[in-house]
C-alpha positions as CSV (number, residue, x, y, z in Angstrom):
1,M,109.6,122.9,149.8
2,D,107.3,125.7,149.1
3,K,109.8,127.4,147.0
4,F,109.9,124.6,144.4
5,T,107.3,123.8,141.9
6,V,105.3,120.7,142.0
7,R,107.3,119.2,139.2
8,T,110.5,120.0,141.0
9,Q,109.3,118.5,144.2
10,L,108.1,115.3,142.6
11,T,111.3,115.1,140.6
12,L,113.5,115.5,143.6
13,A,111.4,113.0,145.7
14,F,111.4,110.3,143.0
15,G,114.9,111.0,142.1
16,L,116.0,110.4,145.7
17,L,114.0,107.2,145.7
18,V,115.5,106.1,142.4
19,F,119.0,107.0,143.7
20,F,118.5,104.7,146.8
21,L,116.9,102.1,144.7
22,I,119.9,102.1,142.4
23,G,122.2,102.0,145.4
24,I,120.4,99.1,147.0
25,S,120.3,97.2,143.7
26,S,124.0,97.8,143.0
27,L,124.8,96.6,146.5
28,S,122.6,93.6,146.1
29,V,124.1,92.7,142.7
30,R,127.7,93.2,144.1
31,S,126.7,90.9,147.1
32,F,125.2,88.3,144.7
33,S,128.3,88.5,142.6
34,T,130.6,87.9,145.5
35,F,128.5,85.0,146.8
36,N,128.5,83.5,143.3
37,T,132.3,83.8,143.0
38,G,132.8,82.3,146.3
39,F,130.3,79.5,145.6
40,D,132.1,78.9,142.3
41,Q,135.4,78.7,144.0
42,Y,134.1,76.4,146.6
43,V,132.2,74.1,144.1
44,N,134.4,74.2,141.1
45,G,137.7,74.6,143.1
46,I,137.9,73.0,146.6
47,T,135.0,70.6,146.2
48,A,136.0,69.4,142.8
49,R,139.6,68.9,143.8
50,A,138.6,67.1,146.9
51,N,136.2,64.8,145.0
52,T,138.9,64.1,142.5
53,A,141.4,63.3,145.3
54,H,138.8,60.9,146.8
55,R,138.4,59.2,143.4
56,V,142.2,58.9,143.1
57,R,142.3,57.4,146.7
58,D,139.5,55.1,146.0
59,A,141.0,53.9,142.7
60,I,144.4,53.3,144.6
61,D,142.6,51.3,147.3
62,M,140.8,49.2,144.6
63,R,144.0,48.6,142.9
64,A,145.7,47.5,146.2
65,V,142.8,45.2,147.0
66,A,142.8,43.6,143.5
67,A,146.5,43.0,143.7
68,R,146.2,41.4,147.1
69,N,143.4,39.2,145.8
70,L,145.6,38.0,142.9
71,V,148.0,36.7,145.5
72,L,145.4,35.0,147.5
73,V,143.0,33.5,144.8
74,T,143.8,30.2,143.0
75,K,141.0,29.8,140.5
76,P,141.8,30.9,136.9
77,E,138.5,32.6,136.4
78,D,139.1,34.6,139.7
79,L,142.6,35.6,138.6
80,E,141.1,36.9,135.3
81,T,138.5,38.9,137.1
82,E,141.0,40.4,139.6
83,R,143.5,41.1,136.7
84,K,140.6,43.2,134.9
85,Q,139.9,45.0,138.1
86,V,143.6,45.9,138.6
87,L,143.7,47.2,135.0
88,Q,140.6,49.2,135.4
89,A,141.7,50.6,138.8
90,Q,145.1,51.5,137.2
91,A,143.3,53.4,134.4
92,D,141.1,55.3,137.0
93,V,144.1,56.3,139.0
94,V,146.0,57.7,135.9
95,K,142.9,59.5,134.7
96,N,141.9,61.0,138.0
97,M,145.4,62.0,138.9
98,Q,145.8,63.8,135.6
99,H,142.5,65.7,136.3
100,L,143.6,66.6,139.9
101,L,147.0,68.0,138.5
102,Q,145.0,70.0,136.0
103,L,142.7,71.4,138.7
104,A,145.8,72.3,140.9
105,Q,147.2,74.4,138.1
106,Q,144.1,76.6,138.0
107,P,144.3,80.4,139.1
108,G,143.8,81.0,142.8
109,V,145.0,77.5,144.0
110,S,147.5,78.1,146.8
111,D,151.1,76.8,146.7
112,E,150.5,74.6,149.7
113,V,147.7,72.7,147.8
114,R,149.8,72.3,144.7
115,A,152.7,71.0,146.8
116,I,150.6,68.4,148.4
117,V,149.1,67.3,145.0
118,N,152.6,67.1,143.5
119,K,153.6,65.0,146.6
120,I,150.7,62.6,146.0
121,D,151.6,62.4,142.3
122,N,155.3,61.6,143.0
123,I,154.3,58.9,145.5
124,E,151.9,57.4,143.0
125,K,154.6,57.4,140.3
126,R,156.7,55.3,142.7
127,Y,153.9,53.2,144.0
128,S,152.2,52.3,140.6
129,P,155.2,50.2,139.3
130,V,155.4,48.3,142.6
131,A,151.8,47.5,142.5
132,L,151.9,46.5,138.8
133,A,155.0,44.3,139.5
134,I,153.1,42.6,142.4
135,V,150.3,41.8,139.9
136,D,152.7,40.3,137.3
137,L,154.2,38.2,140.0
138,A,150.8,37.0,141.2
139,L,149.9,36.2,137.6
140,Q,153.2,34.3,137.2
141,K,152.3,32.2,140.3
142,K,155.2,33.7,142.2
143,N,153.1,34.4,145.2
144,E,155.9,34.4,147.8
145,E,158.0,36.9,145.9
146,A,154.8,39.0,145.6
147,I,154.1,38.8,149.2
148,V,157.7,39.8,150.1
149,K,157.5,42.8,147.6
150,M,154.1,43.8,149.0
151,N,155.5,43.9,152.6
152,E,158.8,45.5,151.8
153,E,157.9,48.0,149.1
154,C,154.2,48.2,148.6
155,R,153.0,48.8,152.2
156,P,155.4,51.7,152.9
157,L,154.5,53.5,149.7
158,L,150.8,52.9,150.3
159,A,151.1,54.3,153.7
160,A,152.9,57.4,152.5
161,L,150.2,57.9,149.8
162,V,147.4,57.5,152.4
163,A,149.2,60.1,154.7
164,A,149.6,62.5,151.8
165,S,146.0,62.2,150.8
166,N,144.9,62.6,154.4
167,E,147.0,65.7,154.6
168,Y,145.3,67.1,151.6
169,F,141.8,66.2,152.9
170,A,142.6,68.0,156.2
171,L,143.9,71.1,154.3
172,T,140.7,71.0,152.2
173,D,138.5,70.9,155.2
174,Q,140.3,73.7,156.8
175,R,140.2,75.8,153.6
176,S,136.4,75.0,153.4
177,A,135.7,76.2,156.9
178,I,137.7,79.4,156.3
179,I,135.6,80.2,153.2
180,L,132.3,79.4,154.9
181,Q,133.2,81.7,157.7
182,E,134.2,84.5,155.3
183,D,131.0,84.1,153.3
184,N,129.0,84.2,156.5
185,E,130.6,87.4,157.7
186,R,130.3,89.0,154.4
187,Y,126.5,88.0,154.3
188,I,126.0,89.6,157.7
189,L,127.7,92.8,156.6
190,N,125.7,93.0,153.3
191,R,122.4,92.2,155.1
192,N,123.0,95.0,157.6
193,I,123.9,97.5,154.9
194,L,120.8,96.5,152.8
195,I,118.6,96.8,155.9
196,G,120.0,100.2,156.8
197,A,119.7,101.6,153.3
198,S,116.1,100.2,153.0
199,L,115.1,101.8,156.3
200,L,116.7,105.0,155.3
201,S,114.8,105.0,151.9
202,I,111.6,104.4,153.8
203,V,112.1,107.3,156.1
204,L,113.2,109.6,153.3
205,A,110.3,108.5,151.1
206,A,107.7,109.0,153.9
207,L,109.3,112.4,154.7
208,A,109.2,113.5,151.0
209,G,105.6,112.3,150.7
210,W,104.5,114.3,153.8
211,L,106.3,117.4,152.6
212,I,104.9,117.2,149.1
213,T,101.4,116.5,150.3
214,R,101.6,119.5,152.7
215,S,102.9,121.7,149.9
216,L,100.3,120.6,147.4
217,L,97.4,121.2,150.0
218,K,98.8,124.6,150.7
219,A,99.0,125.4,147.0
220,L,95.5,124.1,146.4
221,G,93.9,125.6,149.5
222,A,91.6,122.5,149.9
223,E,91.2,118.9,149.0
224,P,91.0,118.2,145.2
225,K,87.4,116.9,145.7
226,Q,86.4,120.2,147.2
227,L,88.1,122.2,144.5
228,C,86.2,119.9,141.9
229,D,82.9,120.6,143.6
230,A,83.5,124.4,143.6
231,V,84.5,124.4,139.9
232,S,81.4,122.3,139.0
233,L,79.2,124.9,140.9
234,L,80.9,127.6,138.9
235,A,80.5,125.7,135.6
236,A,76.8,125.3,136.4
237,G,76.4,129.1,136.9
238,D,75.9,129.0,140.7
239,L,77.9,131.9,142.0
240,T,76.5,131.7,145.5
241,G,78.5,128.7,146.8
242,P,80.7,129.5,149.8
243,L,84.3,129.0,149.5
244,N,86.1,128.6,152.8
245,V,89.5,130.3,152.2
246,A,91.9,130.4,155.2
247,Q,93.1,133.7,156.5
248,N,96.2,135.1,154.9
249,D,95.7,132.8,151.9
250,S,96.3,134.7,148.7
251,V,98.2,132.3,146.5
252,S,96.2,129.1,146.6
253,V,93.9,127.8,143.9
254,L,90.9,128.1,146.2
255,S,91.7,131.8,146.9
256,A,91.9,132.4,143.0
257,L,88.5,130.7,142.6
258,Q,87.1,133.1,145.3
259,R,88.4,136.1,143.4
260,M,87.1,134.7,140.1
261,Q,83.7,134.1,141.8
262,V,83.5,137.8,143.0
263,S,84.6,139.1,139.6
264,L,82.1,136.9,137.7
265,T,79.3,138.0,140.1
266,A,79.9,141.7,139.2
267,V,80.2,141.0,135.5
268,V,77.0,138.9,135.4
269,S,75.1,141.5,137.3
270,S,76.2,144.2,134.9
271,V,75.5,142.1,131.8
272,R,72.1,141.1,133.1
273,Q,71.0,144.8,133.5
274,D,72.4,145.7,130.0
275,S,70.8,142.7,128.4
276,D,67.4,143.6,129.8
277,T,67.8,147.1,128.3
278,V,69.0,145.8,125.0
279,A,66.1,143.3,124.8
280,L,63.5,146.0,125.3
281,A,65.1,148.4,122.6
282,A,65.5,145.4,120.2
283,A,61.8,144.6,120.6
284,E,60.8,148.2,119.7
285,I,63.0,148.3,116.7
286,S,61.7,144.9,115.5
287,S,58.1,146.1,115.8
288,G,58.7,149.3,113.8
289,N,60.6,147.5,111.1
290,S,57.9,144.9,110.7
291,D,55.2,147.7,110.2
292,L,57.4,149.4,107.7
293,S,58.0,146.1,105.8
294,L,54.2,145.3,105.6
295,R,53.5,148.8,104.1
296,T,56.4,148.4,101.6
297,E,55.1,145.1,100.5
298,Q,51.6,146.4,99.9
299,Q,53.0,149.4,97.9
300,A,55.0,146.9,95.7
301,S,51.9,144.8,95.1
302,S,50.3,147.0,92.4
303,L,53.5,147.5,90.5
304,E,54.1,143.7,90.5
305,E,50.6,143.1,89.0
306,T,51.4,145.6,86.2
307,A,54.8,143.9,85.6
308,S,52.9,140.5,85.5
309,S,50.5,141.8,82.8
310,M,53.4,143.1,80.7
311,E,55.2,139.8,81.2
312,E,52.1,137.9,80.0
313,L,51.9,140.0,76.9
314,T,55.6,139.7,76.2
315,S,55.3,135.9,76.7
316,T,52.5,135.8,74.2
317,V,54.2,137.8,71.5
318,R,57.5,135.9,72.1
319,K,55.5,132.7,71.6
320,N,54.0,134.0,68.3
321,A,57.5,135.0,67.1
322,D,58.9,131.6,68.1
323,N,56.0,129.8,66.3
324,A,56.7,131.9,63.2
325,R,60.3,131.2,63.4
326,E,59.7,127.5,63.6
327,A,57.2,127.6,60.7
328,N,60.0,129.4,58.7
329,V,62.3,126.7,59.6
330,L,59.8,124.0,58.7
331,A,59.1,125.6,55.3
332,S,62.7,125.8,54.5
333,T,63.1,122.2,55.5
334,A,60.2,121.2,53.2
335,A,61.7,123.2,50.3
336,D,64.9,121.3,50.8
337,V,63.2,118.0,51.0
338,A,61.2,118.8,47.8
339,S,64.4,119.8,46.0
340,K,66.1,116.6,47.1
341,G,62.9,114.6,45.9
342,G,63.2,116.3,42.5
343,A,66.9,115.4,42.3
344,V,66.0,111.8,43.2
345,V,63.3,111.6,40.6
346,G,65.8,112.9,38.0
347,Q,68.2,110.1,39.1
348,V,65.4,107.6,38.7
349,M,64.5,108.8,35.1
350,G,68.3,108.5,34.2
351,T,68.4,105.0,35.7
352,M,65.2,104.0,33.8
353,D,66.8,105.2,30.5
354,L,69.9,103.1,31.2
355,I,67.8,100.0,32.0
356,S,65.9,100.6,28.7
357,E,69.1,100.8,26.7
358,S,70.5,97.7,28.4
359,S,67.3,95.8,27.5
360,R,67.6,96.8,23.9
361,K,71.2,95.6,23.9
362,I,70.1,92.3,25.3
363,V,67.4,91.9,22.7
364,D,70.1,92.4,20.0
365,I,72.2,89.8,21.7
366,I,69.2,87.3,21.9
367,S,68.7,87.9,18.2
368,V,72.2,87.0,17.4
369,I,71.9,83.9,19.5
370,D,68.6,83.0,17.7
371,G,70.4,83.3,14.3
372,I,73.3,81.2,15.5
373,A,70.9,78.5,16.6
374,F,69.0,78.6,13.2
375,Q,72.2,78.2,11.3
376,T,73.3,75.4,13.6
377,N,70.0,73.6,13.0
378,I,70.5,74.0,9.2
379,L,74.1,72.7,9.5
380,A,72.9,69.8,11.5
381,L,70.2,68.9,9.0
382,N,72.8,69.0,6.2
383,A,75.0,66.7,8.3
384,A,72.2,64.3,8.8
385,V,71.5,64.2,5.1
386,E,75.1,63.6,4.3
387,A,75.2,60.8,7.0
388,A,72.2,59.2,5.3
389,R,73.9,59.2,2.0
390,A,77.0,57.6,3.6
391,G,74.8,54.7,4.7
392,E,75.9,52.3,7.4
393,Q,79.2,54.2,7.8
394,G,77.8,57.5,8.6
395,R,75.1,56.2,11.1
396,G,77.0,57.3,14.2
397,F,77.6,60.8,12.7
398,A,73.9,61.0,11.9
399,V,73.0,60.4,15.6
400,V,75.4,63.2,16.6
401,A,74.0,65.5,14.0
402,T,70.5,64.7,15.3
403,E,71.5,65.6,18.8
404,V,73.1,68.9,17.7
405,R,70.0,69.6,15.8
406,G,67.8,69.1,18.9
407,L,70.1,71.4,21.0
408,A,69.9,74.0,18.3
409,Q,66.1,73.8,18.2
410,R,65.9,74.1,22.1
411,S,68.4,77.1,22.0
412,A,66.2,78.8,19.4
413,S,63.1,78.1,21.5
414,A,64.7,79.5,24.6
415,A,66.1,82.6,22.7
416,K,62.5,83.4,21.5
417,E,61.1,83.1,25.0
418,I,63.9,85.4,26.5
419,K,63.3,87.8,23.6
420,T,59.5,87.9,24.4
421,L,60.3,88.6,28.2
422,I,62.9,91.2,27.3
423,D,60.4,93.0,25.0
424,D,57.8,93.0,27.8
425,S,60.4,94.4,30.3
426,V,61.5,97.1,27.8
427,S,57.9,98.2,27.4
428,R,57.3,98.4,31.2
429,V,60.6,100.3,31.6
430,D,59.4,102.7,29.1
431,A,56.1,103.2,31.0
432,G,58.1,103.6,34.2
433,A,60.3,106.3,32.6
434,R,57.2,108.2,31.5
435,L,55.7,108.1,35.0
436,A,59.1,109.2,36.5
437,A,59.2,112.1,34.1
438,Q,55.7,113.1,35.2
439,A,56.7,112.8,38.9
440,G,59.8,115.0,38.2
441,T,57.5,117.7,36.8
442,T,55.2,117.5,39.8
443,M,58.1,117.7,42.3
444,S,59.3,120.8,40.4
445,E,55.9,122.5,40.9
446,V,55.9,121.4,44.6
447,V,59.4,123.0,45.2
448,A,58.3,126.3,43.6
449,S,55.2,126.3,45.8
450,V,57.2,125.6,49.0
451,A,59.6,128.3,48.1
452,R,56.8,130.9,47.9
453,V,55.3,129.7,51.2
454,S,58.7,129.9,52.9
455,N,59.1,133.5,51.7
456,I,55.7,134.5,53.1
457,I,56.4,132.8,56.4
458,A,59.9,134.6,56.6
459,E,58.1,138.0,56.2
460,I,55.7,137.1,59.0
461,T,58.6,136.1,61.2
462,M,60.3,139.4,60.7
463,A,57.2,141.3,61.6
464,S,56.7,139.2,64.7
465,Q,60.3,139.7,65.8
466,E,60.0,143.5,65.4
467,Q,56.7,143.4,67.4
468,S,58.4,141.3,70.1
469,T,61.4,143.7,70.3
470,G,59.1,146.7,70.9
471,I,57.1,145.0,73.7
472,E,60.3,143.6,75.2
473,Q,61.6,147.2,75.6
474,I,58.4,148.2,77.3
475,N,58.6,145.1,79.5
476,Q,62.2,146.0,80.5
477,A,61.2,149.4,81.6
478,V,58.4,148.0,83.8
479,T,60.7,145.3,85.0
480,Q,63.3,147.8,86.1
481,M,60.7,149.7,88.0
482,D,59.5,146.5,89.6
483,S,63.1,145.6,90.4
484,V,63.8,148.8,92.1
485,T,60.7,148.5,94.2
486,Q,61.4,144.8,95.0
487,Q,64.9,145.9,96.1
488,N,63.4,148.5,98.3
489,A,61.1,145.9,99.8
490,S,64.0,143.6,100.3
491,L,66.0,146.2,102.1
492,V,63.1,146.8,104.4
493,E,62.7,143.1,105.0
494,E,66.5,142.8,105.8
495,A,66.1,145.6,108.2
496,A,63.1,143.9,109.9
497,A,65.0,140.5,109.8
498,A,68.0,142.2,111.5
499,A,65.7,143.8,114.1
500,E,64.1,140.4,114.7
501,S,67.5,138.8,114.9
502,L,68.6,141.4,117.4
503,R,65.5,140.9,119.5
504,N,66.0,137.1,119.5
505,Q,69.7,137.5,120.4
506,A,69.0,139.9,123.1
507,S,66.2,137.5,124.5
508,H,68.8,134.6,124.2
509,L,71.3,136.8,126.0
510,V,68.8,137.4,128.8
511,Q,68.2,133.7,129.1
512,T,71.9,132.8,129.0
513,V,72.7,135.3,131.7
514,S,69.7,134.0,133.8
515,I,71.5,130.7,134.5
516,F,73.9,132.5,136.8
517,K,72.8,132.7,140.5
518,T,74.1,135.7,142.4
519,H,73.4,137.0,145.9
520,D,71.9,140.2,144.3
521,A,68.1,140.4,143.9
522,H,67.4,139.7,140.2
523,V,65.7,142.6,138.4
524,A,62.7,141.3,136.5
525,A,63.4,141.5,132.7
526,P,60.8,143.4,130.7
527,A,58.3,141.2,128.9
528,P,59.4,140.6,125.4
529,V,57.4,142.6,122.8
530,S,56.1,140.2,120.3
531,A,56.6,141.2,116.6
532,P,53.4,142.3,114.8
533,A,51.8,139.8,112.5
534,R,53.5,139.8,109.1
535,A,51.5,139.9,106.0
536,S,50.5,136.3,105.3
537,H,50.3,136.8,101.5
538,K,52.8,137.6,98.9
539,P,51.8,139.5,95.8
540,L,51.2,136.7,93.2
541,R,52.7,137.1,89.9
542,L,50.5,135.3,87.3
543,V,53.2,134.9,84.8
544,P,55.0,132.0,83.3
545,A,58.4,131.0,84.7
546,A,60.2,131.9,81.6
547,A,58.7,135.4,81.6
548,S,59.4,136.0,85.4
549,S,63.0,135.1,85.2
550,T,64.0,138.6,84.2
551,V,62.5,140.0,87.4
552,K,64.3,137.4,89.5
553,R,67.5,138.1,87.9
554,Q,67.1,141.8,88.5
555,A,66.2,141.3,92.2
556,A,69.0,138.8,92.8
557,P,71.5,141.3,94.2
558,A,69.3,142.0,97.2
559,K,69.7,138.4,98.4
560,P,73.3,138.7,99.8
561,R,72.2,141.6,102.0
562,A,69.3,139.5,103.4
563,A,71.7,136.7,104.1
564,Q,74.0,139.1,105.9
565,A,71.1,140.4,107.9
566,Q,70.2,136.8,109.0
567,A,73.9,136.2,109.8
568,V,74.2,139.3,112.1
569,T,76.0,138.1,115.2
570,A,76.8,139.7,118.5
571,G,79.9,141.2,117.0
572,D,78.0,143.8,115.0
573,W,75.1,144.4,117.5
574,E,77.4,144.8,120.5
575,E,78.3,148.3,119.2
576,F,74.6,149.0,118.5
């Protein structure tokens, strides 16, 4: 078993068990199938035929008794009852006999059984007409003839039929006993086979379990719980736990754990010594870089103050230039607005002229309407005079002329009022046109003044822009100097950060290795050298955020290096 793998051993063991289980199951299924077949033959074959034969025999006996009663009874109602019983018994005999013949023709029925059934059928075919004839004679009140026929013909046939049926019953009992004996023998054989196969399976399963357990214990070297405890101690860093490995054991898991424990002890001891040395060196490097970073920051402070002053001046000049530029824009906007106002005033003047002209036309139209009303009044007056001359016949026309004259007078009065209002409106429109003309002249003067102011502000803007450009160039030179200094300071800070990271990682490595327990005496690690206090202040730049953005953009390339220094891992510092 030791030559096979655990998978192969388990596969063989369980495969053998499955094989025996399949064999036992197949044998059981075969036995059950055989028992079921025998039981089916017994119940649906022998028993069914025997029951049918008994029903045939019972129906024949009932028919014979009813026929005899027909000969003996004298009451009409009794005769009718017995006649019905004879007919019912005859129908039962025919039905059950046909069923018995069908059962005898099934497969598996012996020729001897078929011969006896055919014999019973033949006797019944001869006996049935005799029995029915006796019934007819009894119904015809021929009792003596019926008795003679019963004694001479019926009784011998009935005796033969009883003998044949008894022969069939005896054969059925004999066949049933044989089948029961065969089934009992078959049951004993199958039971013994199943018991033997089960015992063999149990023995082989126990043997396979013992062999597999022995092989697994030999491969593991110890109980699984002991291995789990040993691995837990190793995972916790305890390399001092004893591992009881048997002699000449070099292939078990416990032996491999012992070799791993020895190797880890050697590696941890070596790493512990090296980590102490690296921690001391990293602490010294961190201290030196911190001092250098402090001095570099102090050196860059003065240059930052100079750059701050230049940035303040640049910011002030830039603001002046921006203000002048905004004033120029506002002056241009005012000139445009004044020009638009002059144009609007011109449009107002044109509109006022059009209104004045329209008012004059309306006055002319009102004058025409007034003349028409005057003429209508005269015509109405003449019509009234003519109507008065006509006398009684012109009275109606005179009334109409009077009404027309009244309307003409009212139209003339309204036309005069409208003319008065239009004249007043025309005079006011003329006054508004004169005021609009004066406003147009004033707006022209305003436009000219705004244009002169815009030109002056444009000259101031150009001068401020030139001044801002010159100071910006000076500021850029100082900013570049400050950027270089800041980059140098950033590089020093990166080196200090890398050294500090190395010191922290070395200290962490010492702490990590210290969790392992070995038999060797632990060498005391050197006390970590604390980094010197860093400068608590940064040179303050008293400049606006907009002005200081240039310096920040120039110093931006130094940030990736600082990030790289912070991200230094053991992969780079292991070579160091």
